[in-house]
C-alpha positions as CSV (number, residue, x, y, z in Angstrom):
1,M,83.7,78.4,123.7
2,T,86.6,76.5,122.0
3,K,89.2,75.0,124.3
4,T,92.1,76.0,122.0
5,V,93.2,79.2,120.2
6,K,93.8,77.3,117.0
7,P,90.4,77.8,115.4
8,H,90.6,81.5,116.1
9,I,94.0,81.8,114.5
10,A,92.8,79.7,111.5
11,Y,89.8,81.9,111.0
12,I,92.0,85.0,111.1
13,I,94.2,83.6,108.5
14,D,91.3,82.8,106.3
15,S,90.0,86.3,106.7
16,L,93.4,87.7,105.8
17,A,93.6,85.6,102.7
18,L,90.1,86.7,101.6
19,I,91.1,90.4,102.1
20,K,94.4,89.9,100.1
21,N,92.6,88.0,97.3
22,H,89.6,90.2,97.0
23,T,90.8,93.7,97.6
24,P,91.6,95.6,94.3
25,A,95.3,96.2,93.8
26,D,94.7,99.8,92.9
27,R,93.7,102.3,95.6
28,H,91.5,104.4,93.3
29,I,89.5,101.3,92.3
30,F,89.1,100.3,96.0
31,M,87.9,103.8,96.9
32,R,85.1,103.5,94.3
33,D,84.2,99.9,94.9
34,R,81.6,99.7,97.7
35,N,81.4,95.8,97.4
36,A,85.2,95.6,97.9
37,Q,84.9,98.1,100.8
38,D,82.1,96.2,102.5
39,A,83.8,92.9,102.1
40,T,87.1,94.2,103.5
41,L,85.3,95.8,106.5
42,I,83.4,92.5,107.3
43,R,86.7,90.6,107.3
44,L,88.5,93.2,109.4
45,Q,85.6,93.2,111.8
46,D,85.8,89.4,112.0
47,I,89.6,89.6,112.7
48,G,89.1,92.0,115.5
49,E,86.4,89.9,116.9
50,Q,88.6,86.8,116.9
51,L,91.4,88.7,118.6
52,S,89.0,89.9,121.2
53,R,87.9,86.3,121.8
54,I,91.5,85.2,122.1
55,R,92.1,88.1,124.6
56,D,89.1,87.2,126.7
57,N,89.3,83.4,126.6
58,F,93.0,82.8,126.3
59,P,94.6,85.6,128.4
60,E,97.9,83.8,128.8
61,F,98.2,83.2,125.1
62,F,97.2,86.8,124.3
63,E,99.7,88.2,126.8
64,A,102.5,86.1,125.4
65,N,101.9,86.8,121.8
66,H,100.0,90.0,121.2
67,D,101.6,93.3,120.0
68,E,100.2,96.7,119.3
69,S,98.6,95.6,116.0
70,W,96.2,93.2,118.0
71,H,94.9,96.1,120.1
72,K,94.5,98.3,117.0
73,L,92.6,95.7,115.1
74,I,90.3,95.1,118.1
75,G,89.8,98.9,118.2
76,L,89.1,98.9,114.4
77,R,86.5,96.2,114.9
78,N,84.7,98.5,117.4
79,I,84.8,101.4,115.0
80,I,83.5,99.3,112.1
81,S,80.8,97.9,114.3
82,H,79.6,101.0,116.0
83,G,80.5,103.8,113.6
84,Y,80.2,102.4,110.1
85,R,79.4,105.8,108.5
86,E,82.5,107.2,110.1
87,V,84.9,104.8,108.5
88,D,87.7,106.4,106.5
89,F,88.4,104.1,103.6
90,G,91.8,105.8,103.0
91,I,92.8,104.5,106.4
92,I,91.3,101.1,105.7
93,W,93.4,101.0,102.5
94,D,96.5,101.9,104.4
95,V,95.8,99.3,107.0
96,V,95.2,96.5,104.5
97,N,98.3,97.4,102.4
98,G,100.7,98.7,105.1
99,K,99.9,96.8,108.3
100,L,98.2,93.5,107.5
101,P,101.1,91.8,105.6
102,D,103.2,91.8,108.8
103,F,100.2,90.8,110.9
104,A,99.4,88.0,108.5
105,E,103.0,86.7,108.7
106,R,102.8,86.6,112.5
107,M,99.5,84.8,112.5
108,Q,101.0,82.2,110.2
109,E,104.0,81.8,112.5
110,L,101.5,81.2,115.4
111,A,99.5,78.7,113.3
112,D,102.8,76.8,112.4
113,S,104.0,76.8,116.0
114,S,102.6,73.6,117.6
115,T,103.7,74.7,121.1
116,T,101.4,77.7,121.3
117,M,98.1,76.0,120.4
């Protein structure tokens, strides 16, 4: 177990960048591209896992900094991990394009804040 939340936040930021850089800009292309879908799911799963570790290992930090998106991403991680064939890629597209930009901004703010890590 790490003694600081910093590596978890850094890993989340890296995963967010990979999603942004490797997800097709067009929804129709994404819906047909199994490799892009799989890569996106793996990164979303990793983000949820890191948030879960923050929640479990740094409860004060989690309580002070989380919002609804953190809970939803942890839940999405569980859906991806335990029900892959039930994943709706239309919803994944909406999450990546509608929810992740604000979440990524918040993660960067946390990374830039020396007092929270």
